[in-house]
C-alpha positions in Angstrom: 81.1 127.1 111.2 84.5 125.6 111.9 85.5 125.8 108.3 84.5 129.4 108.2 86.5 130.1 111.4 89.6 128.5 109.9 89.3 130.5 106.7 89.3 133.7 108.8 92.5 132.8 110.8 95.6 134.9 110.3 97.9 133.8 113.1 100.4 131.3 111.8 100.8 129.6 115.2 97.1 129.1 115.6 96.9 127.6 112.2 99.9 125.4 113.0 98.0 124.1 116.0 95.0 123.4 113.8 97.2 121.5 111.3 98.7 119.3 114.0 95.4 118.6 115.7 92.8 118.4 112.9 91.5 114.9 112.4 88.7 115.9 109.9 90.1 115.9 106.3 88.0 119.0 105.4 89.3 121.0 108.4 92.9 120.0 107.6 92.6 121.0 104.0 91.0 124.3 104.9 93.9 125.0 107.3 96.5 124.0 104.7 94.8 126.3 102.1 94.7 129.2 104.6 98.4 128.6 105.5 99.4 128.8 101.9 97.3 132.0 101.5 98.8 133.9 104.4 102.3 132.9 103.5 101.7 134.5 100.1 102.4 131.3 98.1 100.6 129.9 95.1 97.3 128.1 95.8 98.1 124.8 94.1 97.2 121.2 95.0 100.9 120.2 94.7 101.8 122.8 97.4 99.2 121.3 99.7 100.3 117.7 99.0 103.9 118.4 100.0 102.6 120.1 103.2 100.7 116.9 104.0 103.9 115.0 103.9 105.6 117.5 106.2 102.7 116.9 108.7 103.2 113.2 108.9 103.5 112.2 112.6 106.8 110.4 112.0 108.4 113.4 110.2 107.1 115.8 112.8 108.5 113.6 115.6 112.0 113.6 114.0 112.2 117.2 112.7 109.5 119.2 114.5 108.2 122.0 112.4 109.4 122.2 108.7 108.7 125.1 106.4 108.0 124.9 102.7 108.6 127.4 100.0 106.7 126.5 96.7 107.1 128.7 93.7 105.5 128.1 90.3 106.5 129.8 87.0 106.1 129.2 83.3 108.3 129.6 80.2 106.4 130.4 77.0 107.0 129.2 73.4 104.8 130.5 70.6 103.8 129.0 67.3 102.3 130.5 64.2 101.0 128.2 61.5 101.5 129.2 57.9 98.5 131.1 56.5 96.2 128.8 54.4 94.8 130.2 51.2 91.4 131.9 51.8 91.9 132.3 55.6 92.1 135.7 57.2 94.4 134.9 60.1 97.0 132.2 60.7 96.4 129.7 63.5 98.4 130.6 66.5 99.3 128.6 69.6 101.6 128.8 72.6 102.9 126.3 75.1 103.4 127.2 78.7 106.2 125.0 80.2 105.7 124.9 84.0 108.4 124.9 86.6 107.7 124.1 90.3 110.5 125.0 92.7 110.4 123.5 96.2 112.5 124.2 99.2 111.9 122.4 102.5 113.7 124.0 105.5 114.3 123.1 109.1 115.0 126.5 110.5 117.7 127.9 108.4 118.9 124.6 107.1 117.6 123.4 103.6 116.7 119.7 103.7 115.4 119.5 100.2 115.5 121.8 97.2 114.5 120.9 93.7 112.8 122.3 90.6 110.4 120.1 88.7 109.7 121.0 85.1 107.1 120.2 82.6 107.9 118.7 79.2 109.7 120.9 76.7 107.7 122.2 73.8 108.2 120.3 70.5 109.0 121.8 67.1 105.6 120.8 65.6 103.5 121.1 68.7 99.9 120.0 68.1 97.1 122.2 69.5 93.6 121.2 70.3 91.1 123.5 68.5 89.0 123.4 71.7 92.0 124.5 73.9 91.6 127.7 76.0 92.4 130.9 74.1 94.6 133.6 75.6 95.5 136.8 73.7 94.5 135.2 70.4 96.6 132.1 71.0 95.5 128.5 71.7 97.1 127.6 75.0 98.6 124.3 76.0 100.2 123.9 79.5 102.9 121.3 80.1 102.5 120.8 83.8 105.3 119.8 86.1 104.9 116.5 87.9 106.2 116.3 91.5 107.9 113.2 92.7 106.4 113.0 96.2 108.1 109.7 97.0 111.5 111.3 96.3 110.6 114.0 98.8 109.6 111.4 101.4 112.8 109.5 100.9 114.9 112.6 101.4 113.2 113.3 104.7 113.1 109.8 106.0 116.6 108.7 105.1 118.2 109.8 108.4 115.5 108.2 110.6 116.4 105.2 112.8 114.9 101.8 112.2 111.9 102.2 114.6 110.8 105.5 113.1 111.2 104.1 109.6 109.1 101.1 110.6 106.4 103.5 111.8 106.6 105.5 108.6 106.1 102.3 106.6 102.6 102.1 108.2 101.8 105.8 107.6 98.4 106.9 106.4 100.1 109.1 103.9 100.7 106.9 100.8 103.9 108.8 99.7 105.5 108.6 103.2 104.6 104.9 103.3 106.0 104.2 99.9 109.2 106.1 100.7 109.7 104.2 104.0 109.3 100.9 102.2 111.8 101.9 99.6 114.3 102.8 102.3 114.4 99.4 103.8 117.4 98.6 106.0 118.9 96.4 103.3 119.6 99.3 101.0 119.8 102.4 103.1 122.9 104.5 102.5 124.8 107.1 104.3 123.8 109.8 101.8 122.6 112.8 103.9 119.0 114.0 103.7 119.9 117.2 102.1 119.1 117.3 98.4 119.6 120.3 96.3 118.9 120.4 92.5 117.7 122.9 90.1 116.3 120.1 87.9 118.0 121.4 84.8 117.9 119.1 81.7 120.4 119.1 78.9 119.3 121.2 76.0 118.7 119.1 72.9 118.9 122.2 70.7 115.2 122.4 70.0 
């Protein structure tokens, strides 16, 4: 009944209260999924995972409410294999190279912005004959991997020693790993704000 009630919520402030108070993992996930839905963002586990980081008690204590914008897009590259003798149609395949753009904001200030991209398609890309078919093409998706520890480090970097120590005992494994990496011995004065479009150099392929 509680899960059904959460899935029917439409008030962002009520959902925010549920997110901050929910101790049950299922209720928390339902509230995160519903938040993503009413914000009109893509329903994706990576979107939810970043939001879990933003709900860590230490991060909430330092920043208060943080907002996340998560956008996912794909670039397409198609391949057509030379027709073999005796075959009616050439084998066709396409690679979808995924991009995940993240922007974390505190009010109007952007604390973290980066685009993570999946691997580029290769010249002779192999395709599994059992791959999904879309429009007559075998489809291969090069998913983008998110560096959650990098996000945690960006958010934790300006914290004082006591908060950082608390973060090192966080139940969230990414916040915990980020806090340990940002030990006092190698903290820097680099501001928390990180902006990158994640562009890679073109190798001419």
